N, C-alpha and C positions, 0 to 999 in steps of 0.2 A: 670519570676516567679511572681505569685500573692502575693499581700501583705497579711501577716498573720492577724489574728483576733486582735491582739494587735498593729498592724501597723508595725511590723517588716518586712522588705522587703526580708529577706533570711531565708531559712529554718535552717541554720547553724549559725544564729545570737543569741547571748545570751541576755537575758534582762538586763536592767541596774541593777548594784549591789548597794547596800548601807549596811553600817555597823558602829556600835558604840560600844565601850566598857565601862566597869567601870560605868554601869548605875544603878545597884542595890546595895543600902548601906549595906544590911544585908548579902550579899553573898561575898565569898572570890574572886570570879571573876564572871563577868557577860559580856554578848555580845547580840547585836540584829544584825540578818543578813537577807537581803532581796534579792530575785530575783523578780524584777518587784513588783506585787501586793502579791506575796508570802512572808510571814514574820515570823520569829521565835525569840523568846526570850530565852536565855539560862542562867542559873546561876550555878555556881560551888561552892560547900562548901567542904573544907577540905584541907590537911588531917584532921581528927578529929576521936574522940573516936568510936569505933565500938563495936557492941554486941559481946559477946563470941560466939554466934552461928555462926556469919558471920566472925569472925576473921580468918586471914591467917598469919601464922607464918613468912612467908618470903616475903610477898608483901602486898600491899594495897588492900582493897576490892573496887571495883568499881560497883557502883550502878547508873542506869539510869532510870528516870522517865519522861514519855511523856504525856503531857496533850493536849486534842485537842481544837480547838478554841472554841466550844460549847459542852456542855453536859459532860458525863463521859468518860473515857478511855475505849475502846473497843478492840477487837482482833486487829486492824489495829494499834493501838498505842502500844500494847504490842509487835507487831511484830517489830516496829521500835525501841523500847527499846532494844530488844535482838540484832538487827543488829548494833546499836550504840555502846552497850557494848562490843561486840565481835570485833567491829572494833577499839575502843580506848583502850581496855585493853592492846594489845601489843605495843601500841603507848607511853602510859604513862609509865614512868620509876617507876613503882610501887615499885620496889624492894628497893628503897631508903626510902620508907615509910612503912615498914611492920607494921602489927596489927593496921592499921588505916582505915578509910573509906573516899572515894571520891565520893561524891553524885552530880550527874549531872541532872538537871531538865531542861527539854525543854518544853516550852509553845509555841504551834502553834498558833499564833495570826491570821493568815489567810493563807489558803491553796488554791493557785491558780496555783496548779501544781508545781513539783519538790521540794515538802515539805522536803523529805529525804535529797536531797543535800543540801538545806538551813540550815537543822539541822546539818549535818556534818560541815559545814563551821562555823556555830555559835558555836558549841562545840569547835572547834579549837580555835577560838578567845576567848572564855570564859576560856579555860584552860590556855592559855597564859596570860590572864589577871589576873588569880589567881596565876600565877608565878609556876605552876607545871611543873617539868621536863619532857620533851617529846623527843623522837627520833627525830621527824620531824613534820612538819604541814602537816595536810590531806586536800585536797580540793576535792569537790565532784561536779559532774555535771550529769544531767539526759538527756536522748535521747529516742526518740519513732521512730517506724516505722508506717507510716500511712498505714492503711488497704486498702485504696482506690488507692493510688498512689504508695506504696511501697517506698516512699521516707523517708529518715532519717530527723526527725525533733528535733533539739537541744533545750533544755530547754523549753518543752511544757507547755502551760497553761492548766487549768483543762478542758476547753472547747475543746482544741486540743486533750487531751487524751482520750475524748470520742470516737474518730475515730482511736484509736491506736490498731495495731494488737498486738504490744508488747511494753514494756517500760523497759528501762535499766538504772540504776544508778551505777556510777563507782567513787570510790575515789581512789586518787594517792597521793604518798608522794612528799615532796618538795625537795628531794636531788637527786634522780636518774634521769638521763636524758632519759634513756630508761623506758619502762613502769614498774612500781611497784605496782600492784593492791592491795589496802588495804581493798576495799569493791566492791563486785559485786553482784547486786541484780537485777535480771530479772523476768518479768512475761509476759505471753501470748505466742504467738506461733511464732517461728522464726527460722531460718536456722542457721548453723554455721557461714556461710559467713556473715549473717546479724548481728550476734552477735558481730563478730570481727570488722565489719564496724562500729558499735555503739562504741565500745570499742576505736578504733582509733579516732573518731570523739570527744569522751568525753576527750580522753587523751590529744588532742591538745587544747580543750577549758579550761581543768583544769589548764593549764599553766597562762591563763589569770586570773583565779580566785586565783592562788597562788600569781601572782603579785599584785593584789588587796588587799590580806590578808596582805602581807608584807607591803605595803603602809599604810594600816590602823594601823597596829602595831607601825610602825615607826612614824606615825603622832601622835599616842597617847604618845608615849615616848618622842617625842620632846615638846608636851604640859606640860608633867609633869616636864621636865627639865627647861622649861621656867618658871613654877610656882615656882620651888624650888628656882631659881636665880633671882627672881624679887626683 
């Protein structure tokens, strides 16, 4: 198999991950997550006071804002806002925080493909950093189908996506051993078999992301423990 543009040797290989938490002083929780050159910075504020117009009597209101790397938010960012909100509203135990607001702000620092996946993983870490109760962690991965070869390409770069017949982003929870889809977002033309092939590939890869997220959180907790007991 030929080497990919970013020197990965396998179409089913993820780019290197990196993550950090608690990096913004004025937020209740914050995190940075990267897939290779793709990087997002997420802040979480709340639970805090909410306007009467947006107040919910039995649960918290979840608000998501997505900011592009350059310029102003366009339709693409508004779509990502809606996807993230509908993904995380059922995950956050908002019934424990009625009549409050949880504000999630996602700053896309660089989009070299798979930005939605990076955003999901960044939001998960930021919510954990804020100490907000959740049912489980969400981990996301993107996959595309190459229109020239029909091959599945995991975690595609922006250049690779230019040759995509379709692209698919899936998010899964951290509890179920079998697939429990939290997010499924697809674009382009594809068959049912291709869709499920992408689903299976992303489900397998998401396990690696979950492992990385757990290690990141454990590492942060260990550092905090060491600081307290110095």
